[in-house]
PyMOL CGO cylinders between C-alpha atoms (Angstrom):
from pymol import cmd
from pymol.cgo import CYLINDER

trace = [
    CYLINDER, 14.63, 11.97, 0.28, 14.30, 8.98, -1.93, 0.3, 1, 1, 1, 1, 1, 1,
    CYLINDER, 14.30, 8.98, -1.93, 10.88, 7.82, -3.11, 0.3, 1, 1, 1, 1, 1, 1,
    CYLINDER, 10.88, 7.82, -3.11, 9.58, 4.83, -4.99, 0.3, 1, 1, 1, 1, 1, 1,
    CYLINDER, 9.58, 4.83, -4.99, 6.98, 6.01, -7.55, 0.3, 1, 1, 1, 1, 1, 1,
    CYLINDER, 6.98, 6.01, -7.55, 4.14, 3.84, -8.75, 0.3, 1, 1, 1, 1, 1, 1,
    CYLINDER, 4.14, 3.84, -8.75, 0.65, 4.02, -10.17, 0.3, 1, 1, 1, 1, 1, 1,
    CYLINDER, 0.65, 4.02, -10.17, -2.76, 2.89, -9.01, 0.3, 1, 1, 1, 1, 1, 1,
    CYLINDER, -2.76, 2.89, -9.01, -5.37, 3.65, -11.62, 0.3, 1, 1, 1, 1, 1, 1,
    CYLINDER, -5.37, 3.65, -11.62, -4.48, 6.85, -13.43, 0.3, 1, 1, 1, 1, 1, 1,
    CYLINDER, -4.48, 6.85, -13.43, -2.73, 8.53, -10.45, 0.3, 1, 1, 1, 1, 1, 1,
    CYLINDER, -2.73, 8.53, -10.45, 0.87, 8.51, -9.38, 0.3, 1, 1, 1, 1, 1, 1,
    CYLINDER, 0.87, 8.51, -9.38, 1.93, 8.01, -5.89, 0.3, 1, 1, 1, 1, 1, 1,
    CYLINDER, 1.93, 8.01, -5.89, 5.24, 8.01, -3.99, 0.3, 1, 1, 1, 1, 1, 1,
    CYLINDER, 5.24, 8.01, -3.99, 6.30, 6.00, -0.92, 0.3, 1, 1, 1, 1, 1, 1,
    CYLINDER, 6.30, 6.00, -0.92, 9.45, 6.99, 0.97, 0.3, 1, 1, 1, 1, 1, 1,
    CYLINDER, 9.45, 6.99, 0.97, 12.16, 4.31, 0.11, 0.3, 1, 1, 1, 1, 1, 1,
    CYLINDER, 12.16, 4.31, 0.11, 13.14, 3.92, 3.72, 0.3, 1, 1, 1, 1, 1, 1,
    CYLINDER, 13.14, 3.92, 3.72, 9.69, 2.51, 4.45, 0.3, 1, 1, 1, 1, 1, 1,
    CYLINDER, 9.69, 2.51, 4.45, 10.18, -0.21, 1.86, 0.3, 1, 1, 1, 1, 1, 1,
    CYLINDER, 10.18, -0.21, 1.86, 11.43, -3.65, 2.75, 0.3, 1, 1, 1, 1, 1, 1,
    CYLINDER, 11.43, -3.65, 2.75, 11.60, -4.97, -0.69, 0.3, 1, 1, 1, 1, 1, 1,
    CYLINDER, 11.60, -4.97, -0.69, 9.86, -4.75, -4.05, 0.3, 1, 1, 1, 1, 1, 1,
    CYLINDER, 9.86, -4.75, -4.05, 8.95, -8.24, -5.46, 0.3, 1, 1, 1, 1, 1, 1,
    CYLINDER, 8.95, -8.24, -5.46, 7.23, -9.43, -8.61, 0.3, 1, 1, 1, 1, 1, 1,
    CYLINDER, 7.23, -9.43, -8.61, 3.64, -10.20, -8.59, 0.3, 1, 1, 1, 1, 1, 1,
    CYLINDER, 3.64, -10.20, -8.59, 3.20, -13.86, -7.44, 0.3, 1, 1, 1, 1, 1, 1,
    CYLINDER, 3.20, -13.86, -7.44, 0.23, -16.11, -7.10, 0.3, 1, 1, 1, 1, 1, 1,
    CYLINDER, 0.23, -16.11, -7.10, -1.80, -15.15, -4.11, 0.3, 1, 1, 1, 1, 1, 1,
    CYLINDER, -1.80, -15.15, -4.11, -3.78, -17.16, -1.68, 0.3, 1, 1, 1, 1, 1, 1,
    CYLINDER, -3.78, -17.16, -1.68, -7.46, -15.88, -1.53, 0.3, 1, 1, 1, 1, 1, 1,
    CYLINDER, -7.46, -15.88, -1.53, -8.81, -14.46, 1.71, 0.3, 1, 1, 1, 1, 1, 1,
    CYLINDER, -8.81, -14.46, 1.71, -12.61, -15.17, 1.62, 0.3, 1, 1, 1, 1, 1, 1,
    CYLINDER, -12.61, -15.17, 1.62, -14.54, -12.62, 3.70, 0.3, 1, 1, 1, 1, 1, 1,
    CYLINDER, -14.54, -12.62, 3.70, -11.73, -9.99, 3.59, 0.3, 1, 1, 1, 1, 1, 1,
    CYLINDER, -11.73, -9.99, 3.59, -12.47, -6.55, 2.33, 0.3, 1, 1, 1, 1, 1, 1,
    CYLINDER, -12.47, -6.55, 2.33, -12.25, -6.24, -1.56, 0.3, 1, 1, 1, 1, 1, 1,
    CYLINDER, -12.25, -6.24, -1.56, -9.05, -4.23, -1.49, 0.3, 1, 1, 1, 1, 1, 1,
    CYLINDER, -9.05, -4.23, -1.49, -7.21, -7.11, 0.40, 0.3, 1, 1, 1, 1, 1, 1,
    CYLINDER, -7.21, -7.11, 0.40, -6.37, -9.17, -2.66, 0.3, 1, 1, 1, 1, 1, 1,
    CYLINDER, -6.37, -9.17, -2.66, -4.86, -12.10, -0.87, 0.3, 1, 1, 1, 1, 1, 1,
    CYLINDER, -4.86, -12.10, -0.87, -1.78, -13.51, 0.97, 0.3, 1, 1, 1, 1, 1, 1,
    CYLINDER, -1.78, -13.51, 0.97, 1.70, -13.91, -0.35, 0.3, 1, 1, 1, 1, 1, 1,
    CYLINDER, 1.70, -13.91, -0.35, 4.30, -16.20, 1.05, 0.3, 1, 1, 1, 1, 1, 1,
    CYLINDER, 4.30, -16.20, 1.05, 7.33, -14.01, 2.21, 0.3, 1, 1, 1, 1, 1, 1,
    CYLINDER, 7.33, -14.01, 2.21, 10.06, -16.03, 3.80, 0.3, 1, 1, 1, 1, 1, 1,
    CYLINDER, 10.06, -16.03, 3.80, 7.58, -18.48, 5.20, 0.3, 1, 1, 1, 1, 1, 1,
    CYLINDER, 7.58, -18.48, 5.20, 5.05, -15.93, 6.53, 0.3, 1, 1, 1, 1, 1, 1,
    CYLINDER, 5.05, -15.93, 6.53, 1.74, -15.10, 5.19, 0.3, 1, 1, 1, 1, 1, 1,
    CYLINDER, 1.74, -15.10, 5.19, 1.70, -11.34, 4.14, 0.3, 1, 1, 1, 1, 1, 1,
    CYLINDER, 1.70, -11.34, 4.14, -1.56, -9.69, 3.35, 0.3, 1, 1, 1, 1, 1, 1,
    CYLINDER, -1.56, -9.69, 3.35, -1.54, -7.87, 0.00, 0.3, 1, 1, 1, 1, 1, 1,
    CYLINDER, -1.54, -7.87, 0.00, -3.55, -4.61, -0.38, 0.3, 1, 1, 1, 1, 1, 1,
    CYLINDER, -3.55, -4.61, -0.38, -4.57, -3.74, -3.95, 0.3, 1, 1, 1, 1, 1, 1,
    CYLINDER, -4.57, -3.74, -3.95, -3.91, -0.02, -4.19, 0.3, 1, 1, 1, 1, 1, 1,
    CYLINDER, -3.91, -0.02, -4.19, -5.97, 0.17, -7.29, 0.3, 1, 1, 1, 1, 1, 1,
    CYLINDER, -5.97, 0.17, -7.29, -9.06, -1.11, -5.37, 0.3, 1, 1, 1, 1, 1, 1,
    CYLINDER, -9.06, -1.11, -5.37, -8.31, 0.96, -2.41, 0.3, 1, 1, 1, 1, 1, 1,
    CYLINDER, -8.31, 0.96, -2.41, -7.78, 4.34, -4.02, 0.3, 1, 1, 1, 1, 1, 1,
    CYLINDER, -7.78, 4.34, -4.02, -9.02, 3.97, -7.54, 0.3, 1, 1, 1, 1, 1, 1,
    CYLINDER, -9.02, 3.97, -7.54, -11.94, 1.67, -7.28, 0.3, 1, 1, 1, 1, 1, 1,
    CYLINDER, -11.94, 1.67, -7.28, -10.73, -0.88, -9.93, 0.3, 1, 1, 1, 1, 1, 1,
    CYLINDER, -10.73, -0.88, -9.93, -8.08, -3.62, -9.30, 0.3, 1, 1, 1, 1, 1, 1,
    CYLINDER, -8.08, -3.62, -9.30, -4.49, -3.04, -10.38, 0.3, 1, 1, 1, 1, 1, 1,
    CYLINDER, -4.49, -3.04, -10.38, -3.93, -4.27, -13.92, 0.3, 1, 1, 1, 1, 1, 1,
    CYLINDER, -3.93, -4.27, -13.92, -1.46, -7.01, -14.42, 0.3, 1, 1, 1, 1, 1, 1,
    CYLINDER, -1.46, -7.01, -14.42, 1.51, -5.59, -16.25, 0.3, 1, 1, 1, 1, 1, 1,
    CYLINDER, 1.51, -5.59, -16.25, 5.15, -6.69, -16.33, 0.3, 1, 1, 1, 1, 1, 1,
    CYLINDER, 5.15, -6.69, -16.33, 5.83, -3.74, -14.12, 0.3, 1, 1, 1, 1, 1, 1,
    CYLINDER, 5.83, -3.74, -14.12, 3.00, -4.56, -11.55, 0.3, 1, 1, 1, 1, 1, 1,
    CYLINDER, 3.00, -4.56, -11.55, 4.79, -5.26, -8.36, 0.3, 1, 1, 1, 1, 1, 1,
    CYLINDER, 4.79, -5.26, -8.36, 4.22, -5.90, -4.60, 0.3, 1, 1, 1, 1, 1, 1,
    CYLINDER, 4.22, -5.90, -4.60, 5.91, -3.25, -2.42, 0.3, 1, 1, 1, 1, 1, 1,
    CYLINDER, 5.91, -3.25, -2.42, 6.62, -4.86, 0.95, 0.3, 1, 1, 1, 1, 1, 1,
    CYLINDER, 6.62, -4.86, 0.95, 6.44, -2.49, 3.89, 0.3, 1, 1, 1, 1, 1, 1,
    CYLINDER, 6.44, -2.49, 3.89, 5.62, -2.46, 7.55, 0.3, 1, 1, 1, 1, 1, 1,
    CYLINDER, 5.62, -2.46, 7.55, 2.28, -1.34, 8.98, 0.3, 1, 1, 1, 1, 1, 1,
    CYLINDER, 2.28, -1.34, 8.98, 2.29, -0.03, 12.48, 0.3, 1, 1, 1, 1, 1, 1,
    CYLINDER, 2.29, -0.03, 12.48, -0.75, -0.67, 14.48, 0.3, 1, 1, 1, 1, 1, 1,
    CYLINDER, -0.75, -0.67, 14.48, -2.10, 1.76, 17.12, 0.3, 1, 1, 1, 1, 1, 1,
    CYLINDER, -2.10, 1.76, 17.12, -0.76, -0.28, 19.97, 0.3, 1, 1, 1, 1, 1, 1,
    CYLINDER, -0.76, -0.28, 19.97, 2.88, -0.28, 18.63, 0.3, 1, 1, 1, 1, 1, 1,
    CYLINDER, 2.88, -0.28, 18.63, 2.73, -3.71, 16.98, 0.3, 1, 1, 1, 1, 1, 1,
    CYLINDER, 2.73, -3.71, 16.98, 4.16, -3.96, 13.54, 0.3, 1, 1, 1, 1, 1, 1,
    CYLINDER, 4.16, -3.96, 13.54, 3.25, -6.29, 10.65, 0.3, 1, 1, 1, 1, 1, 1,
    CYLINDER, 3.25, -6.29, 10.65, 4.64, -6.70, 7.17, 0.3, 1, 1, 1, 1, 1, 1,
    CYLINDER, 4.64, -6.70, 7.17, 2.11, -5.94, 4.42, 0.3, 1, 1, 1, 1, 1, 1,
    CYLINDER, 2.11, -5.94, 4.42, 2.26, -5.83, 0.67, 0.3, 1, 1, 1, 1, 1, 1,
    CYLINDER, 2.26, -5.83, 0.67, 0.98, -3.01, -1.50, 0.3, 1, 1, 1, 1, 1, 1,
    CYLINDER, 0.98, -3.01, -1.50, 0.09, -4.12, -5.01, 0.3, 1, 1, 1, 1, 1, 1,
    CYLINDER, 0.09, -4.12, -5.01, 0.78, -1.43, -7.52, 0.3, 1, 1, 1, 1, 1, 1,
    CYLINDER, 0.78, -1.43, -7.52, 1.28, -0.78, -11.14, 0.3, 1, 1, 1, 1, 1, 1,
    CYLINDER, 1.28, -0.78, -11.14, 4.27, 0.65, -13.03, 0.3, 1, 1, 1, 1, 1, 1,
    CYLINDER, 4.27, 0.65, -13.03, 6.66, 0.30, -10.10, 0.3, 1, 1, 1, 1, 1, 1,
    CYLINDER, 6.66, 0.30, -10.10, 9.75, 1.22, -12.14, 0.3, 1, 1, 1, 1, 1, 1,
    CYLINDER, 9.75, 1.22, -12.14, 11.30, 4.44, -10.87, 0.3, 1, 1, 1, 1, 1, 1,
    CYLINDER, 11.30, 4.44, -10.87, 12.64, 6.28, -7.87, 0.3, 1, 1, 1, 1, 1, 1,
    CYLINDER, 12.64, 6.28, -7.87, 12.86, 10.02, -7.45, 0.3, 1, 1, 1, 1, 1, 1,
    CYLINDER, 12.86, 10.02, -7.45, 14.56, 12.47, -5.11, 0.3, 1, 1, 1, 1, 1, 1,
    CYLINDER, 14.56, 12.47, -5.11, 12.28, 14.90, -3.41, 0.3, 1, 1, 1, 1, 1, 1,
    CYLINDER, 12.28, 14.90, -3.41, 12.47, 17.39, -0.54, 0.3, 1, 1, 1, 1, 1, 1,
    CYLINDER, 12.47, 17.39, -0.54, 9.80, 17.55, 2.11, 0.3, 1, 1, 1, 1, 1, 1,
    CYLINDER, 9.80, 17.55, 2.11, 8.98, 21.12, 0.97, 0.3, 1, 1, 1, 1, 1, 1,
    CYLINDER, 8.98, 21.12, 0.97, 8.03, 19.78, -2.50, 0.3, 1, 1, 1, 1, 1, 1,
    CYLINDER, 8.03, 19.78, -2.50, 4.93, 18.25, -1.06, 0.3, 1, 1, 1, 1, 1, 1,
    CYLINDER, 4.93, 18.25, -1.06, 1.88, 20.39, 0.06, 0.3, 1, 1, 1, 1, 1, 1,
    CYLINDER, 1.88, 20.39, 0.06, -1.31, 19.53, 1.74, 0.3, 1, 1, 1, 1, 1, 1,
    CYLINDER, -1.31, 19.53, 1.74, -4.25, 18.62, -0.50, 0.3, 1, 1, 1, 1, 1, 1,
    CYLINDER, -4.25, 18.62, -0.50, -7.06, 19.20, 2.04, 0.3, 1, 1, 1, 1, 1, 1,
    CYLINDER, -7.06, 19.20, 2.04, -8.93, 16.27, 0.50, 0.3, 1, 1, 1, 1, 1, 1,
    CYLINDER, -8.93, 16.27, 0.50, -9.75, 13.02, 2.30, 0.3, 1, 1, 1, 1, 1, 1,
    CYLINDER, -9.75, 13.02, 2.30, -11.16, 9.87, 0.63, 0.3, 1, 1, 1, 1, 1, 1,
    CYLINDER, -11.16, 9.87, 0.63, -13.88, 7.70, 2.09, 0.3, 1, 1, 1, 1, 1, 1,
    CYLINDER, -13.88, 7.70, 2.09, -12.28, 5.15, 4.35, 0.3, 1, 1, 1, 1, 1, 1,
    CYLINDER, -12.28, 5.15, 4.35, -8.91, 6.88, 4.68, 0.3, 1, 1, 1, 1, 1, 1,
    CYLINDER, -8.91, 6.88, 4.68, -7.79, 9.62, 6.95, 0.3, 1, 1, 1, 1, 1, 1,
    CYLINDER, -7.79, 9.62, 6.95, -5.72, 11.28, 4.27, 0.3, 1, 1, 1, 1, 1, 1,
    CYLINDER, -5.72, 11.28, 4.27, -4.02, 10.02, 1.02, 0.3, 1, 1, 1, 1, 1, 1,
    CYLINDER, -4.02, 10.02, 1.02, -1.11, 12.34, 1.56, 0.3, 1, 1, 1, 1, 1, 1,
    CYLINDER, -1.11, 12.34, 1.56, 0.45, 15.61, 0.27, 0.3, 1, 1, 1, 1, 1, 1,
    CYLINDER, 0.45, 15.61, 0.27, 0.89, 16.40, -3.35, 0.3, 1, 1, 1, 1, 1, 1,
    CYLINDER, 0.89, 16.40, -3.35, 3.93, 17.37, -5.41, 0.3, 1, 1, 1, 1, 1, 1,
    CYLINDER, 3.93, 17.37, -5.41, 3.99, 18.62, -9.00, 0.3, 1, 1, 1, 1, 1, 1,
    CYLINDER, 3.99, 18.62, -9.00, 5.44, 16.09, -11.40, 0.3, 1, 1, 1, 1, 1, 1,
    CYLINDER, 5.44, 16.09, -11.40, 5.82, 17.08, -14.99, 0.3, 1, 1, 1, 1, 1, 1,
    CYLINDER, 5.82, 17.08, -14.99, 2.38, 18.02, -16.18, 0.3, 1, 1, 1, 1, 1, 1,
    CYLINDER, 2.38, 18.02, -16.18, 0.64, 16.12, -13.30, 0.3, 1, 1, 1, 1, 1, 1,
    CYLINDER, 0.64, 16.12, -13.30, 0.94, 15.35, -9.67, 0.3, 1, 1, 1, 1, 1, 1,
    CYLINDER, 0.94, 15.35, -9.67, 2.47, 12.60, -7.47, 0.3, 1, 1, 1, 1, 1, 1,
    CYLINDER, 2.47, 12.60, -7.47, 0.90, 11.98, -4.15, 0.3, 1, 1, 1, 1, 1, 1,
    CYLINDER, 0.90, 11.98, -4.15, 2.92, 10.95, -1.19, 0.3, 1, 1, 1, 1, 1, 1,
    CYLINDER, 2.92, 10.95, -1.19, 1.74, 7.75, 0.53, 0.3, 1, 1, 1, 1, 1, 1,
    CYLINDER, 1.74, 7.75, 0.53, 1.90, 7.29, 4.30, 0.3, 1, 1, 1, 1, 1, 1,
    CYLINDER, 1.90, 7.29, 4.30, 0.91, 3.61, 4.85, 0.3, 1, 1, 1, 1, 1, 1,
    CYLINDER, 0.91, 3.61, 4.85, -0.79, 4.12, 8.23, 0.3, 1, 1, 1, 1, 1, 1,
    CYLINDER, -0.79, 4.12, 8.23, -2.88, 6.95, 6.78, 0.3, 1, 1, 1, 1, 1, 1,
    CYLINDER, -2.88, 6.95, 6.78, -3.72, 5.24, 3.49, 0.3, 1, 1, 1, 1, 1, 1,
    CYLINDER, -3.72, 5.24, 3.49, -4.87, 1.87, 4.76, 0.3, 1, 1, 1, 1, 1, 1,
    CYLINDER, -4.87, 1.87, 4.76, -8.34, 1.81, 6.40, 0.3, 1, 1, 1, 1, 1, 1,
    CYLINDER, -8.34, 1.81, 6.40, -8.53, 1.06, 10.11, 0.3, 1, 1, 1, 1, 1, 1,
    CYLINDER, -8.53, 1.06, 10.11, -10.62, -1.94, 9.45, 0.3, 1, 1, 1, 1, 1, 1,
    CYLINDER, -10.62, -1.94, 9.45, -7.41, -3.59, 8.13, 0.3, 1, 1, 1, 1, 1, 1,
    CYLINDER, -7.41, -3.59, 8.13, -5.67, -2.97, 11.47, 0.3, 1, 1, 1, 1, 1, 1,
    CYLINDER, -5.67, -2.97, 11.47, -8.33, -5.08, 13.19, 0.3, 1, 1, 1, 1, 1, 1,
    CYLINDER, -8.33, -5.08, 13.19, -7.65, -7.86, 10.70, 0.3, 1, 1, 1, 1, 1, 1,
    CYLINDER, -7.65, -7.86, 10.70, -3.88, -7.61, 10.90, 0.3, 1, 1, 1, 1, 1, 1,
    CYLINDER, -3.88, -7.61, 10.90, -3.77, -7.68, 14.65, 0.3, 1, 1, 1, 1, 1, 1,
    CYLINDER, -3.77, -7.68, 14.65, -6.70, -9.83, 15.53, 0.3, 1, 1, 1, 1, 1, 1,
    CYLINDER, -6.70, -9.83, 15.53, -5.96, -12.67, 18.06, 0.3, 1, 1, 1, 1, 1, 1,
    CYLINDER, -5.96, -12.67, 18.06, -6.12, -15.99, 16.33, 0.3, 1, 1, 1, 1, 1, 1,
    CYLINDER, -6.12, -15.99, 16.33, -9.17, -18.08, 17.37, 0.3, 1, 1, 1, 1, 1, 1,
    CYLINDER, -9.17, -18.08, 17.37, -8.40, -20.94, 19.67, 0.3, 1, 1, 1, 1, 1, 1,
    CYLINDER, -8.40, -20.94, 19.67, -8.88, -24.29, 18.19, 0.3, 1, 1, 1, 1, 1, 1,
    CYLINDER, -8.88, -24.29, 18.19, -11.82, -26.27, 19.44, 0.3, 1, 1, 1, 1, 1, 1,
    CYLINDER, -11.82, -26.27, 19.44, -10.96, -29.10, 21.74, 0.3, 1, 1, 1, 1, 1, 1,
]
cmd.load_cgo(trace, "trace")
């Protein structure tokens, strides 16, 4: 399988390439007052507002640094009721792809606060790369935000 490899903080992560719609440069984002800190803003993607999740804040505690290689990885997020929504994952050092087999990844047995599981690990050089499954990585509170019914305008 082909994976896109990126960083958030000091850790390396891999997202299966077939889950990726597009990788785009970091653009100016529209702020989302009142949203969780990891939701860094909205981007305009073909005329649609797409929420951008800062993976640095989500998994590392600190916002992603702005490098030339900092990118937004556009992917779909599937809600519990079958609905889908495009979201962006802000990540650092989005510059490579790797081929890995399913057997290369093993379960970590470690869950982080607010996420059900960050994913399985594979050895990469002298470190590790952790496989990302978007629906497991993103907190369930985001699902409520993504699929909330818009409030009706007052008459």
